[in-house]
N, CA, C and O of each residue as an XYZ file, in Angstrom:
468
protein
N       9.784     25.973    -10.632
C       9.828     24.512    -10.690
C       8.706     23.825    -10.967
O       7.689     24.279    -10.443
N       8.579     22.801    -11.682
C       7.601     22.533    -12.337
C       7.658     21.057    -12.170
O       8.620     20.290    -12.131
N       6.496     20.878    -12.089
C       5.102     19.465    -12.441
C       4.693     18.781    -13.487
O       4.601     19.188    -14.645
N       4.450     17.742    -13.072
C       3.062     17.041    -14.127
C       2.034     17.103    -14.460
O       1.782     15.907    -14.610
N       0.918     17.765    -14.787
C      -0.125     17.693    -14.250
C      -0.723     16.824    -14.756
O      -0.622     16.522    -15.945
N      -1.933     15.911    -13.381
C      -2.295     14.719    -13.117
C      -3.168     14.239    -15.217
O      -3.335     13.357    -16.059
N      -3.366     15.544    -14.904
C      -4.740     15.816    -16.510
C      -4.315     15.180    -17.757
O      -4.753     14.170    -18.308
N      -3.540     15.833    -18.030
C      -2.398     16.488    -19.434
C      -1.058     16.154    -19.538
O      -0.343     16.166    -20.541
N      -0.707     15.758    -18.025
C       0.816     15.335    -18.263
C       1.599     16.459    -19.234
O       2.170     16.249    -20.304
N       1.481     17.371    -18.708
C       1.961     18.632    -19.475
C       2.513     18.711    -17.775
O       2.112     18.484    -16.633
N       3.889     19.272    -18.635
C       4.817     20.320    -17.255
C       3.780     21.071    -16.936
O       2.811     20.852    -17.663
N       3.578     22.054    -15.942
C       3.307     23.252    -15.050
C       3.796     24.101    -14.670
O       3.609     23.999    -13.457
N       4.478     25.165    -14.877
C       4.930     26.217    -13.589
C       3.872     26.220    -12.466
O       2.668     26.429    -12.619
N       4.813     25.834    -10.788
C       4.357     26.062     -9.823
C       5.077     27.178     -8.860
O       6.148     27.646     -8.474
N       3.740     27.233     -8.781
C       4.235     28.845     -7.704
C       4.383     28.506     -6.438
O       4.131     27.304     -6.360
N       4.784     29.130     -4.944
C       5.002     28.402     -4.355
C       3.754     28.874     -3.515
O       4.306     28.788     -2.418
N       2.822     29.192     -3.297
C       1.209     29.428     -3.028
C       0.628     27.791     -3.415
O       0.113     27.049     -2.579
N       0.842     27.449     -4.843
C       0.537     26.296     -5.210
C       0.441     24.976     -4.396
O      -0.411     24.111     -4.197
N       2.583     25.407     -3.769
C       2.848     23.771     -2.942
C       2.129     23.660     -1.787
O       1.610     22.641     -1.331
N       2.126     25.122     -1.197
C       1.289     24.666      0.776
C       0.473     24.057      0.171
O       0.850     23.446     -0.829
N      -0.976     24.012      0.579
C      -2.055     22.929      0.745
C      -2.896     24.088      2.288
O      -2.489     24.127      3.450
N      -3.636     24.567      1.919
C      -4.293     25.825      2.158
C      -5.262     24.540      3.366
O      -5.854     23.524      3.000
N      -5.119     25.061      4.772
C      -6.126     24.634      5.439
C      -6.995     25.895      5.668
O      -6.679     27.084      5.716
N      -8.711     24.994      5.849
C      -9.267     25.789      5.660
C     -10.289     25.575      7.730
O     -10.234     24.536      8.387
N     -10.728     26.336      7.996
C     -11.279     26.679      9.466
C     -12.273     25.436      9.125
O     -13.029     25.323      8.160
N     -12.034     24.481     10.273
C     -13.241     23.914     10.835
C     -13.348     22.743     12.431
O     -12.383     22.040     12.731
N     -14.285     22.742     13.031
C     -14.908     22.837     13.592
C     -13.959     21.456     14.264
O     -13.833     20.487     13.516
N     -13.322     21.391     15.630
C     -12.923     19.644     16.260
C     -13.693     19.292     16.239
O     -14.850     19.511     16.597
N     -12.962     18.405     15.625
C     -13.258     16.782     15.154
C     -14.731     16.192     13.929
O     -15.373     15.144     13.859
N     -14.770     18.090     12.773
C     -15.255     18.076     12.343
C     -14.511     17.382     10.398
O     -13.662     18.005      9.761
N     -15.050     16.277     10.009
C     -14.169     15.550      9.226
C     -14.343     16.660      7.562
O     -15.376     16.941      6.954
N     -12.746     17.099      7.218
C     -12.751     18.258      6.310
C     -13.611     17.720      4.100
O     -13.805     16.731      3.393
N     -13.741     18.904      4.074
C     -14.127     18.283      2.829
C     -13.402     17.568      2.223
O     -14.041     16.698      1.632
N     -12.274     17.506      2.068
C     -11.783     16.210      1.191
C     -11.578     15.728      0.938
O     -11.416     15.254     -0.187
N     -11.330     15.341      2.602
C     -11.304     13.777      3.269
C     -13.279     13.141      3.202
O     -13.598     11.954      3.273
N     -14.111     14.121      3.079
C     -15.342     13.501      3.263
C     -15.450     12.529      1.720
O     -15.283     11.327      1.512
N     -15.857     13.842      0.688
C     -15.813     13.931     -0.763
C     -14.764     12.228     -1.665
O     -14.914     11.431     -2.591
N     -13.661     12.594     -0.428
C     -12.528     10.980     -0.479
C     -13.530     10.183     -0.753
O     -13.883      9.781     -1.861
N     -14.331      9.792      1.071
C     -14.702      8.799      1.177
C     -15.672      8.426      0.860
O     -15.764      7.202      0.777
N     -16.646      9.094      0.589
C     -18.510      9.275     -0.410
C     -17.238      8.225     -2.031
O     -16.637      7.151     -2.027
N     -17.360      9.001     -2.774
C     -15.530      8.592     -3.914
C     -16.216      6.817     -3.726
O     -17.279      6.314     -4.089
N     -15.166      6.334     -3.084
C     -14.813      5.406     -2.148
C     -15.699      4.136     -2.012
O     -15.558      2.940     -2.268
N     -16.709      4.954     -1.475
C     -17.583      4.378     -0.811
C     -18.476      3.812     -1.884
O     -19.099      2.761     -1.730
N     -18.521      4.651     -3.133
C     -19.668      4.599     -4.009
C     -19.277      3.894     -5.282
O     -20.048      3.713     -6.225
N     -17.836      3.454     -5.227
C     -16.908      2.275     -5.848
C     -17.153      1.337     -5.298
O     -17.505      0.411     -6.028
N     -17.125      1.156     -4.337
C     -17.381     -0.219     -3.937
C     -18.748     -0.871     -3.774
O     -18.746     -2.102     -3.755
N     -20.227     -0.073     -3.620
C     -21.457     -0.404     -3.875
C     -21.310     -1.321     -5.713
O     -21.613     -2.424     -6.167
N     -20.713     -0.121     -6.207
C     -20.702     -0.822     -7.246
C     -20.226     -1.073     -7.516
O     -20.003     -0.212     -8.368
N     -19.255     -2.064     -7.713
C     -17.811     -3.582     -6.896
C     -19.005     -4.398     -6.675
O     -19.104     -5.599     -6.928
N     -19.545     -3.938     -6.377
C     -20.509     -4.874     -5.488
C     -21.605     -5.386     -6.248
O     -21.862     -6.566     -6.006
N     -22.214     -4.904     -6.974
C     -22.647     -4.276     -8.120
C     -22.455     -5.828     -8.639
O     -22.659     -7.006     -8.345
N     -21.947     -5.001     -9.563
C     -20.650     -6.063    -10.384
C     -20.398     -7.290    -10.601
O     -19.979     -7.949    -11.553
N     -20.834     -7.551     -9.208
C     -19.952     -8.797     -8.803
C     -21.122     -9.985     -8.454
O     -20.928    -11.191     -8.603
N     -22.550     -9.286     -7.888
C     -23.563    -10.024     -8.001
C     -24.573    -10.003     -9.043
O     -25.534    -10.767     -9.139
N     -24.205     -8.902     -9.930
C     -24.070     -9.365    -11.279
C     -23.484    -10.685    -12.308
O     -24.123    -11.459    -13.022
N     -21.951    -10.570    -12.038
C     -21.225    -11.535    -12.371
C     -21.520    -12.897    -11.904
O     -21.411    -13.923    -12.574
N     -22.006    -12.771    -10.365
C     -22.140    -14.820    -10.221
C     -23.099    -15.616     -9.902
O     -23.055    -16.673     -9.272
N     -24.993    -14.420    -10.905
C     -25.581    -14.575    -11.423
C     -25.760    -15.754    -12.796
O     -26.307    -16.814    -13.101
N     -24.372    -14.094    -13.596
C     -24.487    -15.476    -14.736
C     -23.669    -16.665    -15.361
O     -23.509    -17.328    -16.386
N     -23.147    -16.446    -13.708
C     -21.516    -17.740    -13.897
C     -22.623    -18.973    -13.268
O     -22.551    -20.117    -13.717
N     -23.687    -18.593    -12.141
C     -24.248    -19.512    -12.336
C     -25.559    -20.072    -13.246
O     -25.601    -21.201    -12.758
N     -26.139    -20.063    -13.768
C     -27.241    -19.218    -15.032
C     -25.909    -19.842    -15.799
O     -26.520    -20.473    -16.662
N     -24.620    -20.082    -16.059
C     -23.768    -20.810    -17.411
C     -24.206    -22.546    -16.239
O     -24.956    -23.464    -16.569
N     -23.842    -22.483    -15.644
C     -23.713    -23.943    -14.899
C     -25.038    -24.344    -14.816
O     -25.061    -25.569    -14.930
N     -26.373    -23.801    -14.643
C     -27.233    -24.636    -15.310
C     -27.269    -24.710    -15.953
O     -26.969    -25.881    -16.190
N     -27.562    -24.020    -17.136
C     -27.622    -24.534    -19.046
C     -26.019    -26.098    -18.512
O     -26.144    -27.312    -18.351
N     -25.026    -25.374    -18.438
C     -24.504    -26.696    -18.593
C     -24.531    -28.404    -19.076
O     -25.170    -28.830    -18.114
N     -24.191    -29.905    -20.123
C     -24.405    -30.372    -19.967
C     -23.946    -30.811    -18.970
O     -23.104    -30.044    -18.504
N     -24.172    -32.173    -18.091
C     -23.702    -32.155    -16.872
C     -22.056    -33.020    -16.949
O     -21.382    -33.320    -15.964
N     -21.645    -33.321    -18.611
C     -20.546    -33.747    -18.696
C     -19.083    -32.510    -18.678
O     -17.861    -32.508    -18.534
N     -19.976    -31.773    -18.876
C     -19.245    -30.647    -19.232
C     -19.740    -29.858    -18.305
O     -20.255    -28.757    -18.505
N     -19.611    -30.344    -17.384
C     -19.814    -29.456    -15.977
C     -19.192    -30.127    -14.757
O     -19.148    -29.700    -13.603
N     -18.572    -31.630    -15.415
C     -17.909    -31.881    -14.392
C     -15.925    -32.143    -15.212
O     -15.029    -32.981    -15.110
N     -16.059    -31.385    -15.643
C     -14.859    -30.823    -17.032
C     -14.223    -29.165    -16.298
O     -13.191    -28.542    -16.050
N     -16.024    -29.087    -16.200
C     -15.343    -26.839    -15.827
C     -14.897    -27.395    -14.110
O     -13.975    -26.826    -13.526
N     -15.375    -28.105    -13.700
C     -14.930    -28.777    -12.306
C     -14.025    -28.941    -11.724
O     -13.590    -28.560    -10.637
N     -13.506    -29.953    -12.999
C     -12.471    -30.268    -12.961
C     -11.195    -29.235    -13.051
O     -10.242    -29.361    -12.281
N     -11.264    -27.928    -14.316
C     -10.013    -27.384    -14.422
C     -10.390    -25.943    -13.581
O      -9.456    -25.192    -13.300
N     -12.043    -25.509    -13.116
C     -12.334    -25.152    -11.465
C     -11.244    -25.593    -10.568
O     -10.424    -24.738    -10.235
N     -11.156    -26.406    -10.271
C     -10.380    -26.906     -8.858
C      -9.047    -26.591     -9.474
O      -8.528    -25.650     -8.874
N      -8.245    -27.088    -10.547
C      -7.157    -26.906    -11.206
C      -6.523    -25.064    -10.015
O      -5.842    -25.085     -8.989
N      -7.041    -23.940    -10.656
C      -7.029    -22.817    -11.009
C      -7.229    -22.359     -9.427
O      -6.467    -21.485     -9.017
N      -7.790    -22.670     -8.912
C      -8.702    -22.113     -6.956
C      -7.366    -22.787     -6.601
O      -6.603    -22.026     -6.006
N      -6.787    -24.310     -6.867
C      -5.749    -24.520     -6.026
C      -4.279    -23.559     -6.151
O      -3.496    -23.075     -5.333
N      -4.378    -23.583     -7.482
C      -3.020    -22.474     -7.835
C      -3.559    -20.715     -7.630
O      -2.903    -19.676     -7.560
N      -4.501    -20.887     -7.598
C      -5.076    -19.107     -6.385
C      -4.708    -19.383     -5.223
O      -3.903    -18.671     -4.621
N      -5.392    -20.781     -4.566
C      -5.091    -20.748     -2.544
C      -3.668    -20.952     -3.272
O      -3.807    -21.378     -4.419
N      -2.472    -20.769     -2.917
C      -1.262    -21.594     -3.561
C      -0.445    -20.109     -3.132
O       0.324    -19.754     -2.240
N      -1.249    -19.347     -4.593
C      -0.669    -17.915     -4.201
C      -1.015    -16.704     -3.031
O      -0.433    -15.685     -2.657
N      -2.448    -17.481     -2.626
C      -2.621    -16.132     -1.284
C      -2.270    -16.010     -0.214
O      -2.274    -15.044      0.549
N      -1.593    -18.103     -0.016
C      -0.674    -18.479      1.410
C       0.538    -17.836      1.262
O       1.211    -17.606      2.266
N       0.852    -17.569      0.361
C       2.737    -16.868      0.700
C       1.860    -15.384      1.112
O       2.460    -15.151      2.161
N       0.966    -14.368      1.002
C       0.547    -12.925      1.380
C      -0.239    -12.944      2.526
O      -1.145    -13.759      2.704
N       0.125    -11.948      3.419
C      -0.520    -11.819      4.256
C      -1.886    -10.901      3.616
O      -1.817     -9.930      2.862
N      -3.253    -11.618      4.238
C      -4.601    -11.010      3.372
C      -4.705    -11.173      4.729
O      -3.965    -11.720      5.546
N      -6.696    -10.087      4.913
C      -7.415     -9.977      5.547
C      -7.354    -11.434      6.586
O      -6.428    -12.232      6.437
N      -8.544    -11.688      7.731
C      -9.214    -13.137      7.266
C     -10.493    -13.598      6.641
O     -10.992    -14.680      6.331
N     -10.866    -12.142      6.577
C     -11.539    -12.131      6.239
C     -11.606    -11.811      4.373
O     -12.578    -11.227      3.896
N     -10.861    -12.118      3.812
C     -10.361    -12.178      2.490
C     -10.152    -13.585      2.113
O     -10.139    -13.995      0.953
N      -9.917    -14.621      3.655
C      -9.308    -16.467      3.017
C     -11.392    -16.098      3.426
O     -12.196    -16.605      2.643
N     -11.751    -15.538      4.217
C     -12.777    -16.767      4.882
C     -14.724    -16.098      3.225
O     -15.875    -16.536      3.221
N     -14.024    -14.950      2.196
C     -14.942    -15.028      1.222
C     -14.506    -15.444      0.164
O     -15.127    -15.416     -0.899
N     -13.183    -15.958      0.360
C     -12.592    -16.540     -0.603
C     -12.995    -18.164     -0.925
O     -13.404    -18.859     -1.855
N     -12.600    -18.273      0.470
C     -13.185    -20.580      0.283
C     -15.213    -19.877     -0.073
O     -15.409    -19.865     -1.288
N     -16.256    -19.475      0.597
C     -17.598    -18.853      0.518
C     -17.479    -18.999     -1.104
O     -18.000    -20.035     -1.517
N     -16.983    -18.290     -1.953
C     -17.136    -17.850     -3.097
C     -16.875    -18.946     -3.734
O     -17.666    -19.208     -4.641
N     -15.831    -19.839     -3.518
C     -15.385    -21.557     -3.900
C     -16.556    -22.397     -3.720
O     -17.192    -22.932     -4.628
N     -16.711    -22.446     -2.887
C     -17.657    -24.125     -2.179
C     -19.131    -22.652     -3.141
O     -20.115    -23.193     -3.646
N     -19.065    -21.318     -3.225
C     -21.064    -21.808     -3.864
C     -20.542    -21.877     -5.200
O     -21.541    -21.698     -5.898
N     -19.546    -22.034     -5.966
C     -20.051    -22.475     -7.248
C     -19.579    -23.366     -7.299
O     -20.101    -24.160     -8.082
N     -18.615    -23.740     -6.722
C     -18.550    -26.017     -6.528
C     -19.909    -26.393     -7.199
O     -20.283    -26.806     -8.296
N     -20.689    -25.906     -5.509
C     -22.016    -26.242     -5.373
C     -23.170    -25.459     -6.737
O     -23.725    -26.420     -7.269
N     -23.389    -24.870     -7.036
C     -23.908    -24.511     -8.059
C     -23.096    -25.493    -10.219
O     -23.493    -25.700    -11.366
N     -21.769    -25.698     -9.266
C     -21.212    -27.287    -10.917
C     -22.264    -28.766    -10.842
O     -22.558    -29.475    -11.804
N     -22.813    -29.000     -9.025
C     -22.956    -29.542     -8.923
C     -24.042    -29.994     -9.188
O     -24.158    -31.021     -9.858
N     -24.882    -29.440     -8.800
C     -26.598    -29.077     -9.555
C     -27.091    -29.895     -9.879
O     -26.554    -30.717     -9.136
N     -27.492    -30.224    -10.218
C     -28.548    -31.314    -11.869
C     -29.802    -30.444    -11.865
O     -30.718    -30.678    -12.652
């Protein structure tokens, strides 16, 4: 039996022992190491994603503040059009309420930044 390696993409021979995952003895209620590592990796990724979003948010707010008033009006109009298209797309999908709440909060934040003179 052969399988592709995730790192190299090259076929590798599988042995019977490799196909059967081993279970380590753990105390009842303990989180297995692999799950723990996975949760930590996902948690780290979310923190990094959040930091990137905060920096992007501040960058866009600074851009809005530096724009002339007539340019802000044109950007606001284009932004509202794009937001309407986005909201139409999200209405067709079942997404958590927190997604919609956060989306609307962000939209309102940027509209507010565009209105600030």
